[in-house]
C-alpha atoms as one frame of an Amber mdcrd trajectory, in Angstrom:
protein
  -0.086  -0.032  -0.393   1.186   3.228  -1.373   1.675   6.376   1.440  -1.160
   9.742   0.136   1.404  11.683   1.334   3.436  11.052  -1.776   1.346  11.847
  -4.370   1.722  15.313  -5.637  -1.145  18.195  -5.101  -2.945  19.163  -8.490
  -3.531  22.625  -8.919  -6.492  22.721  -6.993  -4.361  21.744  -3.501  -6.107
  17.903  -3.682  -5.045  14.956  -4.424  -6.153  12.466  -7.301  -8.291  14.933
  -8.987  -8.189  16.171 -12.340  -6.175  19.718 -13.372  -8.527  22.100 -14.387
  -7.031  23.575 -16.689  -8.289  21.736 -19.686 -12.025  22.710 -19.001 -11.268
  26.521 -19.102  -9.851  26.250 -22.682 -12.644  23.989 -23.402 -15.129  27.204
 -21.521 -12.918  29.933 -23.301 -12.672  28.845 -26.669 -16.987  28.259 -26.495
 -16.617  32.478 -25.245 -14.148  33.965 -27.646 -11.347  33.826 -24.784 -13.094
  34.757 -22.393 -14.036  33.555 -18.901 -15.858  34.849 -15.439 -14.331  33.977
 -11.973 -17.316  32.730 -11.061 -17.462  30.405 -13.867 -13.461  29.518 -12.162
 -14.949  29.020  -8.753 -17.719  26.747 -10.491 -14.759  24.880 -12.225 -13.701
  24.591  -8.526 -11.022  26.997  -8.823 -10.765  28.833  -5.601  -9.024  32.307
  -5.275  -5.279  31.322  -4.386  -5.976  28.787  -7.737  -6.693  32.181  -9.717
  -3.975  34.405  -8.328  -1.887  32.234  -9.365  -2.459  31.463 -13.429  -2.481
  35.494 -13.348   0.712  35.614 -11.862   2.060  32.945 -14.020   0.261  34.154
 -16.918  -2.408  31.854 -18.172  -4.882  34.675 -16.888  -5.069  38.394 -17.744
  -7.600  40.763 -16.514  -9.799  42.107 -18.586 -12.589  43.744 -16.215 -12.886
  43.026 -12.844 -13.870  39.289 -12.235 -13.056  38.891 -16.378 -10.091  37.155
 -17.253  -8.897  36.485 -20.661  -6.878  33.208 -21.341  -3.789  32.565 -22.689
  -3.248  36.233 -23.510  -4.717  40.195 -23.544  -5.388  40.461 -27.416  -9.000
  40.107 -27.967 -11.245  39.806 -31.358 -14.152  41.924 -31.197 -16.460  39.571
 -29.498 -14.090  38.985 -27.015 -14.215  42.506 -25.832 -17.950  41.817 -26.551
 -18.209  38.937 -24.785 -15.564  40.451 -21.744 -18.103  43.239 -21.060 -21.026
  40.706 -21.086 -19.742  38.626 -17.872 -18.849  41.600 -16.032 -22.261  41.430
 -14.886 -24.180  38.258 -14.449 -27.337  37.750 -16.571 -26.371  40.665 -18.971
 -26.802  40.537 -23.071 -25.873  41.948 -26.019 -28.797  44.286 -27.267 -29.494
  46.774 -30.589 -26.410  46.751 -32.976 -23.528  44.864 -30.819 -25.440  41.929
 -30.780 -27.000  42.449 -34.515 -22.985  43.110 -35.515 -22.277  39.900 -33.402
 -25.162  37.614 -35.348 -23.295  39.450 -38.502 -26.346  41.274 -39.529 -25.572
  44.405 -38.846 -21.484  45.847 -40.260 -19.501  47.318 -36.629 -19.181  50.713
 -39.255 -22.430  51.231 -40.049 -25.525  51.547 -42.213 -24.136  50.811 -45.964
 -20.672  49.736 -45.465 -19.035  46.549 -46.705
């Protein structure tokens, strides 16, 4: 029988669990490269795990409680998604929503 104290701790500080980074990457991919702190908490990360990822450059603060994953460069869609993630339950509306869905050019009416 092996001694459990020699089992390495994962990035959550727990033994025998899967690292959350693949789940973070999957979520970020679906959300144009950004995630909310509350989503990271839902994935099981605590404050220290989030701070660690910020310190090593895996997460980059964009707004309060919203992070870009891997790098700071955001597409226009990523910037919009980051703005929506600032407030739980927020949505895009009017021109921003139309531009996201491709039914309104961000240059305004009549632009190509």
